N, C-alpha and C positions, 0 to 999 in steps of 0.2 A: 776328668770328662771320659766316657766312655764312646763307643763307635754308637751305640743306639743315639745316644743325646747328639754327637755329631752329624748325625743322619737327620734327626728331626729339625736341627737348626736350617741345614740348609733345605729341607722342605718349606718351612714357614717362612724362610726369604723369599723362595719361589713362588708361594702363595699369596705374597705379600705384592710382590710385583706383578703378578695376574692380576687381584684386585685393583691394584693402583693403575693398569691400563685399562681395565673395563671401562666403556663409557657410563658417565655418572647417571644420563638420561634415561638410561635402559631399563625397564621393569625386571626383576630377577623372574625367574620360573615359578619359585617358592610363593612368590607374592600375588602373581596371576594366578597359580593354583588356588591359594587361599580364597582370595577375591571369589573364583568362579565358585568354591565349594561354599561359601558363606552365602554365596545368591542361590544357589540350590539347595540349602538349606532353609532359606528365607521363605523360598516359594514352598518347599514341602510344608512349613510349618502353617503357611496361610490356607494352601489345600486343605490339610487337615482341620483347620479350624473352621473353615466355608464348609465341611463335610459335617462336622459335629453341630454347626448351628443348623444348617439344611436338615438335618435328622430331627433334631430336637424341635425345630418348626412342626413337622410331619408328624411327630409323636405326639405332640401337644395338640395339632389339629385333629388327630383321629381320637383320641380319648372323650371316651362321652361320660357325664354324668349320670351315677348311678340313680336310678328312680326314686331312690329312698331319701338319697339328699335334694334333688330336685325338687321334690313334694316339700321340703322344709325349708325351702329359700323364700317363701312366700310370707313366714311368721315375721 
């Protein structure tokens, strides 16, 4: 065993003690950040979908049939 390995064992034991002392009911920052990020991503996707649907409806409403097509529809 060299000095680097011995130092890592000490750090790992210290981290284990810190993790054991942390209250289990308290959410981690990473979990909260991921949840907030997922919520914002979901809202972004819903907004883009709404905008695309709105644009599609407006475009469909504004398109007119060509007179030649309208003339052949009665046949």
